[in-house]
N, C-alpha and C positions, 0 to 999 in steps of 0.2 A: 504494500500500500504506500502511496506517496504521502509525503508529509502534509499535503494540503487536505487530506482526509482525516488527519489526526488532531482534530480540534475537540473542544469540550462539547458534551451533549447539551441540548437545550430543551426547554419545555415551551410549547406554544400553548399557553394557558389562557383561554378566552376565545370567544367566537371570532371567526374570520371577519375582517372589516369589509370584505367583498361579498355582496349579496349573491346567493346561489343563482338567482336569475341572470345576473350579468355574466357569470361564468358560463352558464349554459348557452347564452346568446352568442358567445364567442366560438361555439362549436361549428363545424362545417355544415352549412345549411343543406348541401346535397346529401350528406349522410343522414341527417335527422329527418329529411323529407321522405326517406325510403320506407318508413314505417314507425311503429312505436319505439320510443327511446326509453327503455326500462331503466337504464342507469341514471338518466337525468331525472326520471320520476322518483327514484330512490333518493338521489342526492337532494332533491327539493324537500324531502321529509326528514332526513337525518340532520341533526344539529350536533356537529362535533364541538366539543368544548375544550379540548386540549390533546396533546400528543407527546410521546417520547419515542425517539428512534435511536438505535445504536447498532453497530456491527460487531458481531463476535467472529474473531479469526482464531480458530483453535486447531491444535494438533491432537491426534489420538493419544491416549484416551481422554475424553472430555465428557462432563456431565453437568447439567444445570437444571434448575426447576423454578417454577413460578407458583407461589401459593394461590389459594382461591382469592378471587377479587374482593371478598369481604375483608381480607387482610391487606391485599396489595393496593387496592384503590386509594385508601387514605395516604399511603406512602408515596405513590407515583403521581396521581392526579386528584388531589383532595377535593377540588371543587366540582368534579364530574359526578354525575349520578350513576354511570355505568361504565365498566371497563371492557373493551374488546382487545384482545391481543392477537397479533398475527406475526408469523415468521416466514420469511422467504429464504429458501435454501439456495444460495448462490453457487456453492461449490461443495462437492463431497456428498456425504449421506449421514443421516442420524436416525435414531429411533425416537418415537414419541410414545410416552406412556401416560394415559389418563385413567383415573379410577373408574372401574366398571366397563372399560373398553379394551379391545384387543390392541396390543402394541402395533404401531404403524411405522413402516420404513419410509422415510422422507428422503428424496434424492434431489439433486440440482434441478431447479425449475419448479419444485413443489412448493406449495404455500399451505401452512398450517394456520387455520383461523379458529380462535376460541371465543365465540361470541357471548357465551353465557357465564363467564367468570370461573370456570372450572380450574382446579389445580392441575398441573401437568409437569412432566419431566421430559427433557430431551438429552440424549446421550449418543456418543459414537458407537458404543458397544451395548448390546441389548441387556446385559446383566449388570451394568453399573448402577449404583444407587447414590443419589444426592444426599449428603449427610450434614449440611449446614443447619444450625438451629434457625427457627423462624425469625427471631430478632436480628440475627446476622444477615439473613436473606433480605429482610425489609430494609435494613440499613444500607445494604448494597444498592438496592433499587432506588431508595430515596436519594443517595448520593448521585446516582446516574441521572435521575430526574431533575435534580437541582444543579446539574452541570459541574459537580465536583469530581467526576470521573471522566476519563477520555472517551471520545465518541467511538473509537476503535478499541475493543476489548480483546486483548491477546491472552488466551488461556489454554489449558490442556497440558498434555504430557509431551513426551519427546518422540512420539510415534511417527510413522511415515505418512499417514493420511491426514489431509487437511480438510477442514470444514469451515465454510463461511456462511453465516446466517445473519440476515437483516432482521433485527428484532424491533417490533413496533407495538406500542400500546396506545390505544385511542380512547379518549374520554368522550362520552356522548350523553345527551339527554335521553330519558326513557319515555317521557310522555310528551304529547298526547299519543303519538304513534311513532314507532321506529321500525321500519321494515327489515332492518338488519337483525334485530333481536327476534 
């Protein structure tokens, strides 16, 4: 990664100053004239209230976890009503484990979306277990959200395989209607 990507993380806390309608008006008219524009319809209804993004650049073995949103939301985006997390696998592969679900292998190009605030774990090897205490995990996320940690997180072991994941946490309103939830 070049040094231009190694800046502090930031929180965009507060609604965008650009009304959704003006963003939608800038779309290609030929494209929207072809039929219903479902994405634009969804964006008109969803009100994002904040976001946190960072890049994990890891070597095997690597493991991390996010606690349930009931714990994570106050640490990451305290003014949001709801937390949606998603992760884009840029390079490599990892396993995702969620309570009550079968483990899922995620590979480059896959996107993990966790819209309902469930706890989850991601790891390069299926059997790895995340063992940080909850308070240490929340402190780590709080530091990231408040810009006290670098935007590019370098972690993991000294193994040969590399994993890059764009980690994203979006705060949004839940009422009166949110089609994402």
